[in-house]
TIKOLFI-918981 format. One record per residue: residue in three letters; x, y, z of N, C-alpha, C, CB in turn. Coordinates in Angstrom, 3 decimals. Glycine has a CB too. Example, Ala and Ser with C-alpha at 12.3 -4.5 7.8 and 13.67 -1.06 7.14 Angstrom:
BEGIN
r drenmar:ALA | n.x:13.190 | n.y:-5.690 | n.z:7.800 | ca.x:12.300 | ca.y:-4.500 | ca.z:7.800 | c.x:13.200 | c.y:-3.300 | c.z:7.800 | cb.x:11.308 | cb.y:-4.473 | cb.z:9.046
r drenmar:SER | n.x:12.850 | n.y:-2.250 | n.z:7.080 | ca.x:13.670 | ca.y:-1.060 | ca.z:7.140 | c.x:12.900 | c.y:0.030 | c.z:7.870 | cb.x:14.084 | cb.y:-0.598 | cb.z:5.725
***
This chain:
BEGIN
r drenmar:UNK | n.x:156.762 | n.y:58.670 | n.z:140.786 | ca.x:158.048 | ca.y:58.358 | ca.z:141.241 | c.x:157.664 | c.y:58.060 | c.z:142.790 | cb.x:159.188 | cb.y:59.605 | cb.z:140.954
r drenmar:UNK | n.x:158.302 | n.y:56.591 | n.z:142.906 | ca.x:158.217 | ca.y:56.148 | ca.z:144.506 | c.x:159.496 | c.y:56.384 | c.z:145.088 | cb.x:157.846 | cb.y:54.548 | cb.z:144.783
r drenmar:UNK | n.x:159.261 | n.y:56.349 | n.z:146.314 | ca.x:160.276 | ca.y:56.396 | ca.z:147.101 | c.x:160.455 | c.y:55.187 | c.z:148.074 | cb.x:160.175 | cb.y:57.569 | cb.z:147.743
r drenmar:UNK | n.x:161.285 | n.y:54.195 | n.z:148.299 | ca.x:161.240 | ca.y:53.151 | ca.z:149.057 | c.x:161.331 | c.y:53.804 | c.z:150.561 | cb.x:162.367 | cb.y:52.125 | cb.z:148.636
r drenmar:UNK | n.x:160.489 | n.y:53.142 | n.z:151.575 | ca.x:160.860 | ca.y:53.400 | ca.z:152.789 | c.x:160.952 | c.y:52.222 | c.z:153.720 | cb.x:160.048 | cb.y:54.318 | cb.z:153.243
r drenmar:UNK | n.x:161.693 | n.y:52.346 | n.z:154.651 | ca.x:161.698 | ca.y:50.933 | ca.z:155.642 | c.x:160.954 | c.y:51.530 | c.z:156.999 | cb.x:163.564 | cb.y:50.241 | cb.z:156.081
r drenmar:UNK | n.x:160.198 | n.y:50.560 | n.z:157.323 | ca.x:159.621 | ca.y:51.048 | ca.z:158.568 | c.x:159.992 | c.y:49.660 | c.z:159.576 | cb.x:157.801 | cb.y:51.467 | cb.z:158.368
r drenmar:UNK | n.x:160.701 | n.y:50.077 | n.z:160.666 | ca.x:161.053 | ca.y:49.034 | ca.z:161.700 | c.x:159.890 | c.y:48.812 | c.z:162.577 | cb.x:162.281 | cb.y:49.442 | cb.z:162.565
r drenmar:UNK | n.x:159.996 | n.y:47.985 | n.z:163.157 | ca.x:158.672 | ca.y:47.417 | ca.z:164.210 | c.x:158.991 | c.y:48.211 | c.z:165.517 | cb.x:158.668 | cb.y:45.460 | cb.z:164.609
r drenmar:UNK | n.x:158.165 | n.y:48.390 | n.z:166.161 | ca.x:158.237 | ca.y:49.140 | ca.z:167.476 | c.x:158.762 | c.y:47.990 | c.z:168.609 | cb.x:156.618 | cb.y:49.832 | cb.z:167.888
r drenmar:UNK | n.x:159.996 | n.y:48.786 | n.z:169.303 | ca.x:160.152 | ca.y:47.533 | ca.z:170.182 | c.x:159.725 | c.y:47.780 | c.z:171.526 | cb.x:161.579 | cb.y:47.027 | cb.z:170.243
r drenmar:UNK | n.x:159.411 | n.y:48.877 | n.z:171.928 | ca.x:158.908 | ca.y:49.285 | ca.z:173.320 | c.x:157.957 | c.y:50.297 | c.z:172.954 | cb.x:160.045 | cb.y:49.850 | cb.z:174.377
r drenmar:UNK | n.x:156.957 | n.y:50.348 | n.z:174.066 | ca.x:156.241 | ca.y:51.541 | ca.z:174.209 | c.x:154.909 | c.y:51.298 | c.z:173.136 | cb.x:157.281 | cb.y:52.909 | cb.z:173.843
r drenmar:UNK | n.x:154.090 | n.y:52.129 | n.z:173.204 | ca.x:152.801 | ca.y:52.060 | ca.z:172.175 | c.x:152.444 | c.y:53.783 | c.z:171.739 | cb.x:151.210 | cb.y:51.202 | cb.z:173.136
r drenmar:UNK | n.x:151.528 | n.y:53.318 | n.z:170.754 | ca.x:151.421 | ca.y:54.720 | ca.z:169.949 | c.x:150.722 | c.y:55.681 | c.z:170.804 | cb.x:150.589 | cb.y:54.615 | cb.z:168.517
r drenmar:UNK | n.x:150.768 | n.y:56.853 | n.z:170.745 | ca.x:150.276 | ca.y:57.746 | ca.z:171.641 | c.x:149.011 | c.y:58.445 | c.z:170.903 | cb.x:151.429 | cb.y:58.747 | cb.z:172.091
r drenmar:UNK | n.x:148.631 | n.y:57.917 | n.z:169.663 | ca.x:147.570 | ca.y:58.628 | ca.z:168.732 | c.x:146.708 | c.y:57.077 | c.z:169.137 | cb.x:148.107 | cb.y:59.152 | cb.z:166.669
r drenmar:UNK | n.x:145.399 | n.y:57.655 | n.z:169.652 | ca.x:144.455 | ca.y:56.597 | ca.z:169.641 | c.x:143.131 | c.y:57.284 | c.z:169.331 | cb.x:144.439 | cb.y:55.788 | cb.z:170.995
r drenmar:UNK | n.x:142.409 | n.y:56.053 | n.z:169.093 | ca.x:141.064 | ca.y:56.988 | ca.z:168.810 | c.x:140.307 | c.y:57.551 | c.z:169.852 | cb.x:140.050 | cb.y:56.273 | cb.z:168.115
r drenmar:UNK | n.x:139.456 | n.y:58.436 | n.z:169.509 | ca.x:138.878 | ca.y:58.920 | ca.z:170.926 | c.x:139.504 | c.y:60.671 | c.z:171.246 | cb.x:139.565 | cb.y:57.625 | cb.z:172.324
r drenmar:UNK | n.x:138.953 | n.y:61.208 | n.z:171.784 | ca.x:139.211 | ca.y:62.517 | ca.z:172.081 | c.x:140.684 | c.y:63.163 | c.z:172.961 | cb.x:138.002 | cb.y:62.790 | cb.z:172.799
r drenmar:UNK | n.x:141.294 | n.y:62.315 | n.z:173.351 | ca.x:142.499 | ca.y:62.693 | ca.z:174.057 | c.x:143.397 | c.y:63.232 | c.z:172.990 | cb.x:143.154 | cb.y:61.498 | cb.z:174.854
r drenmar:UNK | n.x:144.058 | n.y:62.877 | n.z:171.951 | ca.x:144.880 | ca.y:63.088 | ca.z:170.990 | c.x:144.448 | c.y:64.424 | c.z:170.488 | cb.x:144.896 | cb.y:62.004 | cb.z:170.023
r drenmar:UNK | n.x:143.351 | n.y:64.699 | n.z:169.692 | ca.x:142.626 | ca.y:65.978 | ca.z:169.333 | c.x:142.922 | c.y:67.146 | c.z:170.615 | cb.x:140.855 | cb.y:65.593 | cb.z:169.150
r drenmar:UNK | n.x:142.451 | n.y:66.376 | n.z:171.675 | ca.x:142.521 | ca.y:67.555 | ca.z:172.806 | c.x:143.738 | c.y:68.188 | c.z:173.332 | cb.x:141.958 | cb.y:67.102 | cb.z:173.975
r drenmar:UNK | n.x:145.002 | n.y:67.160 | n.z:172.801 | ca.x:146.269 | ca.y:67.930 | ca.z:172.899 | c.x:146.922 | c.y:68.372 | c.z:171.672 | cb.x:147.213 | cb.y:67.186 | cb.z:173.586
r drenmar:UNK | n.x:146.521 | n.y:68.116 | n.z:170.528 | ca.x:146.946 | ca.y:68.867 | ca.z:169.450 | c.x:146.626 | c.y:69.971 | c.z:168.825 | cb.x:146.940 | cb.y:68.340 | cb.z:168.761
r drenmar:UNK | n.x:145.072 | n.y:70.199 | n.z:168.985 | ca.x:144.588 | ca.y:71.442 | ca.z:168.605 | c.x:144.974 | c.y:72.510 | c.z:169.316 | cb.x:143.354 | cb.y:71.456 | cb.z:168.586
r drenmar:UNK | n.x:145.158 | n.y:72.493 | n.z:170.701 | ca.x:145.732 | ca.y:73.619 | ca.z:171.329 | c.x:146.967 | c.y:74.081 | c.z:170.758 | cb.x:145.934 | cb.y:73.367 | cb.z:172.651
r drenmar:UNK | n.x:147.782 | n.y:73.033 | n.z:170.587 | ca.x:149.205 | ca.y:73.304 | ca.z:170.431 | c.x:149.337 | c.y:74.138 | c.z:168.686 | cb.x:150.142 | cb.y:71.574 | cb.z:170.615
r drenmar:UNK | n.x:148.229 | n.y:73.705 | n.z:167.838 | ca.x:148.140 | ca.y:74.101 | ca.z:166.530 | c.x:147.580 | c.y:75.655 | c.z:167.004 | cb.x:147.098 | cb.y:73.033 | cb.z:165.482
r drenmar:UNK | n.x:146.698 | n.y:75.826 | n.z:167.564 | ca.x:145.907 | ca.y:77.288 | ca.z:167.808 | c.x:147.363 | c.y:77.970 | c.z:168.248 | cb.x:144.392 | cb.y:77.340 | cb.z:169.264
r drenmar:UNK | n.x:147.841 | n.y:77.757 | n.z:169.227 | ca.x:149.171 | ca.y:78.444 | ca.z:169.932 | c.x:150.046 | c.y:78.903 | c.z:168.821 | cb.x:150.087 | cb.y:77.367 | cb.z:170.928
r drenmar:UNK | n.x:150.487 | n.y:78.009 | n.z:167.992 | ca.x:151.550 | ca.y:77.957 | ca.z:166.959 | c.x:150.868 | c.y:79.187 | c.z:165.784 | cb.x:151.747 | cb.y:76.125 | cb.z:166.266
r drenmar:UNK | n.x:149.373 | n.y:78.993 | n.z:165.451 | ca.x:149.092 | ca.y:79.958 | ca.z:164.539 | c.x:148.979 | c.y:81.406 | c.z:165.106 | cb.x:147.905 | cb.y:79.570 | cb.z:163.887
r drenmar:UNK | n.x:148.669 | n.y:81.376 | n.z:166.342 | ca.x:148.607 | ca.y:83.000 | ca.z:167.128 | c.x:150.150 | c.y:83.497 | c.z:167.276 | cb.x:147.826 | cb.y:82.941 | cb.z:168.972
r drenmar:UNK | n.x:151.206 | n.y:82.420 | n.z:167.285 | ca.x:152.536 | ca.y:82.824 | ca.z:167.544 | c.x:153.184 | c.y:83.396 | c.z:166.396 | cb.x:153.299 | cb.y:81.756 | cb.z:168.022
r drenmar:UNK | n.x:152.839 | n.y:82.777 | n.z:165.089 | ca.x:153.362 | ca.y:83.338 | ca.z:163.399 | c.x:152.469 | c.y:84.234 | c.z:163.109 | cb.x:153.354 | cb.y:82.205 | cb.z:162.031
r drenmar:UNK | n.x:151.387 | n.y:84.257 | n.z:163.207 | ca.x:150.251 | ca.y:85.092 | ca.z:162.617 | c.x:149.498 | c.y:85.898 | c.z:163.481 | cb.x:149.315 | cb.y:84.301 | cb.z:161.984
r drenmar:UNK | n.x:149.642 | n.y:86.677 | n.z:164.476 | ca.x:148.886 | ca.y:87.387 | ca.z:165.529 | c.x:148.110 | c.y:88.190 | c.z:165.061 | cb.x:149.562 | cb.y:88.037 | cb.z:166.414
r drenmar:UNK | n.x:148.284 | n.y:89.179 | n.z:164.035 | ca.x:147.483 | ca.y:89.970 | ca.z:163.430 | c.x:146.257 | c.y:89.439 | c.z:162.853 | cb.x:148.145 | cb.y:90.544 | cb.z:162.585
r drenmar:UNK | n.x:146.614 | n.y:88.153 | n.z:161.925 | ca.x:145.364 | ca.y:87.553 | ca.z:161.455 | c.x:144.419 | c.y:87.043 | c.z:162.139 | cb.x:145.544 | cb.y:86.731 | cb.z:160.776
r drenmar:UNK | n.x:145.031 | n.y:86.464 | n.z:163.137 | ca.x:144.182 | ca.y:85.777 | ca.z:163.973 | c.x:143.432 | c.y:86.791 | c.z:165.179 | cb.x:145.081 | cb.y:84.608 | cb.z:164.596
r drenmar:UNK | n.x:143.998 | n.y:87.896 | n.z:165.651 | ca.x:143.277 | ca.y:88.704 | ca.z:166.348 | c.x:142.243 | c.y:89.826 | c.z:165.391 | cb.x:144.334 | cb.y:89.377 | cb.z:167.246
r drenmar:UNK | n.x:142.515 | n.y:89.981 | n.z:164.297 | ca.x:141.866 | ca.y:90.604 | ca.z:163.215 | c.x:140.477 | c.y:89.880 | c.z:163.045 | cb.x:142.767 | cb.y:90.536 | cb.z:161.913
r drenmar:UNK | n.x:140.773 | n.y:88.588 | n.z:162.777 | ca.x:139.284 | ca.y:87.790 | ca.z:162.620 | c.x:138.746 | c.y:87.718 | c.z:163.770 | cb.x:139.270 | cb.y:86.329 | cb.z:162.098
r drenmar:UNK | n.x:138.968 | n.y:87.624 | n.z:165.090 | ca.x:138.024 | ca.y:87.623 | ca.z:165.967 | c.x:137.684 | c.y:89.132 | c.z:166.634 | cb.x:138.444 | cb.y:86.613 | cb.z:166.935
r drenmar:UNK | n.x:138.446 | n.y:90.177 | n.z:166.103 | ca.x:137.930 | ca.y:91.296 | ca.z:166.440 | c.x:136.854 | c.y:91.784 | c.z:165.579 | cb.x:138.876 | cb.y:92.138 | cb.z:166.541
r drenmar:UNK | n.x:137.045 | n.y:91.353 | n.z:164.332 | ca.x:135.986 | ca.y:91.896 | ca.z:163.407 | c.x:134.753 | c.y:91.039 | c.z:163.859 | cb.x:136.370 | cb.y:91.724 | cb.z:161.718
r drenmar:UNK | n.x:134.647 | n.y:89.730 | n.z:164.304 | ca.x:133.779 | ca.y:88.873 | ca.z:164.851 | c.x:132.866 | c.y:89.624 | c.z:165.615 | cb.x:134.400 | cb.y:87.884 | cb.z:165.585
r drenmar:UNK | n.x:133.594 | n.y:90.300 | n.z:166.683 | ca.x:133.097 | ca.y:91.071 | ca.z:168.022 | c.x:132.382 | c.y:92.230 | c.z:167.106 | cb.x:134.517 | cb.y:91.706 | cb.z:169.292
r drenmar:UNK | n.x:133.042 | n.y:92.842 | n.z:166.551 | ca.x:132.623 | ca.y:94.300 | ca.z:165.782 | c.x:131.136 | c.y:94.107 | c.z:164.992 | cb.x:133.946 | cb.y:94.760 | cb.z:164.461
r drenmar:UNK | n.x:131.142 | n.y:93.152 | n.z:164.139 | ca.x:129.879 | ca.y:92.587 | ca.z:163.264 | c.x:128.798 | c.y:92.189 | c.z:164.145 | cb.x:130.238 | cb.y:91.282 | cb.z:162.354
r drenmar:UNK | n.x:129.109 | n.y:91.523 | n.z:165.246 | ca.x:127.995 | ca.y:90.970 | ca.z:166.456 | c.x:127.484 | c.y:92.273 | c.z:166.752 | cb.x:128.653 | cb.y:90.120 | cb.z:167.993
r drenmar:UNK | n.x:128.332 | n.y:93.293 | n.z:167.124 | ca.x:127.601 | ca.y:94.732 | ca.z:167.689 | c.x:126.831 | c.y:95.356 | c.z:166.720 | cb.x:128.621 | cb.y:95.879 | cb.z:168.154
r drenmar:UNK | n.x:127.484 | n.y:95.608 | n.z:165.510 | ca.x:126.863 | ca.y:96.358 | ca.z:164.332 | c.x:125.463 | c.y:95.470 | c.z:164.329 | cb.x:127.879 | cb.y:96.303 | cb.z:162.732
r drenmar:UNK | n.x:125.402 | n.y:94.175 | n.z:164.307 | ca.x:124.340 | ca.y:93.188 | ca.z:163.832 | c.x:123.224 | c.y:93.671 | c.z:165.135 | cb.x:124.956 | cb.y:91.253 | cb.z:163.799
r drenmar:UNK | n.x:123.743 | n.y:93.705 | n.z:166.231 | ca.x:122.791 | ca.y:94.136 | ca.z:167.612 | c.x:121.982 | c.y:95.444 | c.z:166.966 | cb.x:123.904 | cb.y:94.683 | cb.z:169.269
r drenmar:UNK | n.x:122.814 | n.y:96.298 | n.z:166.756 | ca.x:122.197 | ca.y:97.644 | ca.z:166.275 | c.x:121.301 | c.y:97.767 | c.z:165.285 | cb.x:123.072 | cb.y:98.447 | cb.z:165.878
r drenmar:UNK | n.x:121.426 | n.y:96.949 | n.z:164.156 | ca.x:120.603 | ca.y:96.708 | ca.z:163.510 | c.x:119.256 | c.y:95.867 | c.z:163.963 | cb.x:121.244 | cb.y:96.301 | cb.z:162.682
r drenmar:UNK | n.x:119.421 | n.y:94.974 | n.z:164.793 | ca.x:118.301 | ca.y:94.447 | ca.z:165.377 | c.x:117.684 | c.y:95.317 | c.z:166.297 | cb.x:118.577 | cb.y:93.287 | cb.z:165.968
r drenmar:UNK | n.x:118.030 | n.y:96.057 | n.z:166.992 | ca.x:117.324 | ca.y:97.157 | ca.z:167.685 | c.x:116.714 | c.y:98.249 | c.z:166.823 | cb.x:118.247 | cb.y:97.794 | cb.z:168.602
r drenmar:UNK | n.x:117.263 | n.y:98.705 | n.z:165.475 | ca.x:116.576 | ca.y:99.621 | ca.z:164.591 | c.x:115.642 | c.y:99.036 | c.z:163.918 | cb.x:117.352 | cb.y:100.246 | cb.z:163.719
r drenmar:UNK | n.x:115.323 | n.y:97.568 | n.z:163.822 | ca.x:114.541 | ca.y:97.109 | ca.z:162.878 | c.x:113.539 | c.y:96.387 | c.z:164.066 | cb.x:115.353 | cb.y:96.146 | cb.z:161.637
r drenmar:UNK | n.x:113.648 | n.y:95.677 | n.z:164.800 | ca.x:112.687 | ca.y:95.309 | ca.z:165.679 | c.x:112.365 | c.y:96.080 | c.z:167.055 | cb.x:113.006 | cb.y:94.079 | cb.z:165.935
r drenmar:UNK | n.x:112.960 | n.y:96.959 | n.z:167.543 | ca.x:112.767 | ca.y:98.032 | ca.z:168.376 | c.x:112.950 | c.y:97.306 | c.z:169.957 | cb.x:111.217 | cb.y:98.768 | cb.z:168.028
r drenmar:UNK | n.x:113.685 | n.y:96.375 | n.z:169.855 | ca.x:113.831 | ca.y:95.524 | ca.z:171.425 | c.x:115.027 | c.y:95.300 | c.z:171.465 | cb.x:113.081 | cb.y:94.071 | cb.z:171.722
r drenmar:UNK | n.x:115.440 | n.y:95.384 | n.z:172.820 | ca.x:117.116 | ca.y:95.119 | ca.z:173.307 | c.x:117.026 | c.y:93.677 | c.z:173.978 | cb.x:117.811 | cb.y:96.431 | cb.z:174.643
r drenmar:UNK | n.x:117.964 | n.y:92.843 | n.z:173.760 | ca.x:117.897 | ca.y:91.564 | ca.z:174.516 | c.x:118.881 | c.y:91.762 | c.z:175.702 | cb.x:118.298 | cb.y:90.250 | cb.z:173.579
r drenmar:UNK | n.x:119.668 | n.y:92.365 | n.z:175.595 | ca.x:120.915 | ca.y:92.521 | ca.z:176.859 | c.x:120.913 | c.y:93.995 | c.z:177.202 | cb.x:122.679 | cb.y:92.064 | cb.z:176.321
r drenmar:UNK | n.x:120.130 | n.y:95.094 | n.z:176.863 | ca.x:120.432 | ca.y:96.365 | ca.z:176.867 | c.x:121.433 | c.y:96.928 | c.z:176.097 | cb.x:120.633 | cb.y:96.644 | cb.z:177.928
r drenmar:UNK | n.x:121.417 | n.y:98.187 | n.z:175.762 | ca.x:122.156 | ca.y:98.971 | ca.z:175.020 | c.x:123.436 | c.y:98.967 | c.z:175.257 | cb.x:121.777 | cb.y:100.074 | cb.z:175.058
r drenmar:UNK | n.x:123.938 | n.y:98.709 | n.z:176.503 | ca.x:125.432 | ca.y:98.806 | ca.z:176.758 | c.x:126.219 | c.y:97.535 | c.z:176.123 | cb.x:125.701 | cb.y:98.877 | cb.z:178.398
r drenmar:UNK | n.x:125.508 | n.y:96.637 | n.z:175.951 | ca.x:125.925 | ca.y:95.215 | ca.z:175.206 | c.x:126.654 | c.y:95.656 | c.z:173.844 | cb.x:124.449 | cb.y:94.153 | cb.z:174.808
r drenmar:UNK | n.x:125.897 | n.y:96.518 | n.z:173.042 | ca.x:126.222 | ca.y:96.981 | ca.z:171.703 | c.x:127.613 | c.y:97.604 | c.z:172.071 | cb.x:125.069 | cb.y:98.062 | cb.z:171.002
r drenmar:UNK | n.x:127.755 | n.y:98.690 | n.z:172.913 | ca.x:128.810 | ca.y:99.500 | ca.z:173.223 | c.x:130.062 | c.y:98.281 | c.z:173.437 | cb.x:128.411 | cb.y:100.525 | cb.z:174.625
r drenmar:UNK | n.x:129.883 | n.y:97.657 | n.z:174.465 | ca.x:130.846 | ca.y:96.758 | ca.z:174.687 | c.x:131.670 | c.y:95.659 | c.z:173.633 | cb.x:130.252 | cb.y:96.143 | cb.z:175.569
r drenmar:UNK | n.x:130.396 | n.y:95.064 | n.z:172.830 | ca.x:130.993 | ca.y:94.436 | ca.z:171.619 | c.x:131.778 | c.y:95.054 | c.z:170.965 | cb.x:130.233 | cb.y:94.071 | cb.z:170.782
r drenmar:UNK | n.x:131.396 | n.y:96.427 | n.z:170.359 | ca.x:132.000 | ca.y:97.056 | ca.z:169.327 | c.x:133.533 | c.y:97.702 | c.z:169.835 | cb.x:130.939 | cb.y:98.165 | cb.z:168.801
r drenmar:UNK | n.x:133.406 | n.y:97.996 | n.z:171.131 | ca.x:134.543 | ca.y:98.176 | ca.z:171.957 | c.x:135.753 | c.y:97.230 | c.z:172.158 | cb.x:134.058 | cb.y:98.340 | cb.z:173.071
r drenmar:UNK | n.x:135.056 | n.y:95.781 | n.z:172.295 | ca.x:136.091 | ca.y:94.886 | ca.z:172.699 | c.x:136.517 | c.y:94.369 | c.z:171.391 | cb.x:135.644 | cb.y:93.768 | cb.z:173.726
r drenmar:UNK | n.x:135.927 | n.y:94.530 | n.z:170.141 | ca.x:136.622 | ca.y:94.246 | ca.z:168.969 | c.x:137.322 | c.y:94.975 | c.z:168.579 | cb.x:136.076 | cb.y:94.011 | cb.z:168.104
r drenmar:UNK | n.x:137.330 | n.y:96.497 | n.z:168.636 | ca.x:138.498 | ca.y:97.171 | ca.z:168.318 | c.x:139.849 | c.y:96.741 | c.z:169.092 | cb.x:138.207 | cb.y:98.564 | cb.z:168.543
r drenmar:UNK | n.x:139.564 | n.y:96.623 | n.z:170.515 | ca.x:140.648 | ca.y:96.397 | ca.z:171.724 | c.x:141.228 | c.y:95.117 | c.z:171.006 | cb.x:139.953 | cb.y:96.098 | cb.z:173.530
r drenmar:UNK | n.x:140.672 | n.y:94.141 | n.z:170.622 | ca.x:141.303 | ca.y:92.727 | ca.z:170.147 | c.x:142.144 | c.y:93.170 | c.z:169.116 | cb.x:140.235 | cb.y:91.539 | cb.z:169.578
r drenmar:UNK | n.x:141.469 | n.y:93.913 | n.z:168.133 | ca.x:142.369 | ca.y:94.092 | ca.z:167.006 | c.x:143.666 | c.y:95.221 | c.z:167.316 | cb.x:141.405 | cb.y:94.598 | cb.z:165.741
r drenmar:UNK | n.x:143.439 | n.y:95.847 | n.z:168.414 | ca.x:144.737 | ca.y:96.551 | ca.z:168.825 | c.x:145.882 | c.y:95.640 | c.z:169.462 | cb.x:144.375 | cb.y:97.652 | cb.z:169.872
r drenmar:UNK | n.x:145.133 | n.y:94.924 | n.z:170.276 | ca.x:146.265 | ca.y:93.753 | ca.z:170.745 | c.x:146.881 | c.y:93.011 | c.z:169.538 | cb.x:145.548 | cb.y:92.524 | cb.z:171.734
r drenmar:UNK | n.x:146.153 | n.y:92.706 | n.z:168.467 | ca.x:146.727 | ca.y:91.790 | ca.z:167.360 | c.x:147.582 | c.y:92.912 | c.z:166.644 | cb.x:145.486 | cb.y:90.976 | cb.z:166.286
r drenmar:UNK | n.x:147.778 | n.y:94.370 | n.z:166.673 | ca.x:148.291 | ca.y:95.120 | ca.z:166.026 | c.x:149.730 | c.y:95.042 | c.z:166.866 | cb.x:147.467 | cb.y:96.382 | cb.z:165.857
r drenmar:UNK | n.x:149.665 | n.y:94.951 | n.z:168.346 | ca.x:150.766 | ca.y:95.026 | ca.z:168.954 | c.x:151.606 | c.y:93.904 | c.z:169.089 | cb.x:150.534 | cb.y:95.465 | cb.z:169.984
r drenmar:UNK | n.x:150.832 | n.y:92.879 | n.z:169.145 | ca.x:151.416 | ca.y:91.197 | ca.z:168.861 | c.x:152.105 | c.y:91.159 | c.z:167.850 | cb.x:150.390 | cb.y:90.033 | cb.z:168.583
r drenmar:UNK | n.x:151.550 | n.y:91.611 | n.z:166.609 | ca.x:152.134 | ca.y:91.615 | ca.z:165.324 | c.x:153.595 | c.y:92.411 | c.z:165.391 | cb.x:151.080 | cb.y:92.304 | cb.z:164.290
r drenmar:UNK | n.x:153.586 | n.y:93.559 | n.z:165.986 | ca.x:154.557 | ca.y:94.501 | ca.z:166.225 | c.x:155.924 | c.y:93.514 | c.z:167.026 | cb.x:153.792 | cb.y:95.831 | cb.z:167.237
r drenmar:UNK | n.x:155.420 | n.y:92.914 | n.z:168.097 | ca.x:156.076 | ca.y:92.328 | ca.z:169.066 | c.x:157.137 | c.y:91.088 | c.z:168.263 | cb.x:154.900 | cb.y:91.760 | cb.z:170.161
r drenmar:UNK | n.x:155.886 | n.y:90.251 | n.z:167.503 | ca.x:156.603 | ca.y:89.219 | ca.z:166.675 | c.x:157.598 | c.y:89.616 | c.z:165.537 | cb.x:155.597 | cb.y:88.422 | cb.z:166.055
r drenmar:UNK | n.x:157.459 | n.y:90.698 | n.z:164.981 | ca.x:158.125 | ca.y:91.119 | ca.z:163.854 | c.x:159.661 | c.y:91.587 | c.z:164.663 | cb.x:157.167 | cb.y:92.429 | cb.z:162.973
r drenmar:UNK | n.x:159.543 | n.y:92.351 | n.z:165.829 | ca.x:160.837 | ca.y:92.714 | ca.z:166.323 | c.x:161.647 | c.y:91.484 | c.z:166.600 | cb.x:160.720 | cb.y:93.560 | cb.z:167.554
r drenmar:UNK | n.x:161.047 | n.y:90.410 | n.z:167.066 | ca.x:161.911 | ca.y:89.251 | ca.z:167.246 | c.x:162.505 | c.y:88.230 | c.z:166.341 | cb.x:161.363 | cb.y:88.626 | cb.z:167.950
r drenmar:UNK | n.x:161.876 | n.y:88.445 | n.z:164.993 | ca.x:162.340 | ca.y:87.813 | ca.z:163.747 | c.x:163.671 | c.y:88.314 | c.z:163.351 | cb.x:161.374 | cb.y:88.043 | cb.z:162.628
***
């Protein structure tokens, strides 16, 4: 099925989509903001789980190789940061649900 369209010639101005980095640097943050706004729990859950997994991997690294790269406090900070990000995601999800 074909839909006929009519394209009019541009009378003034020029296209804001150019080759290079300028357009993606404007659009990607906007897309990320919209994703965080409409699905906050999904976004923050993924980020929080990433930090928790990094903390658990650091525990295994110390258990297997017996060496610490930044100290033992790093593991605790990574895991706590992961849980904190997840809880902020839960809070943001509740706020966005109330606004709907």
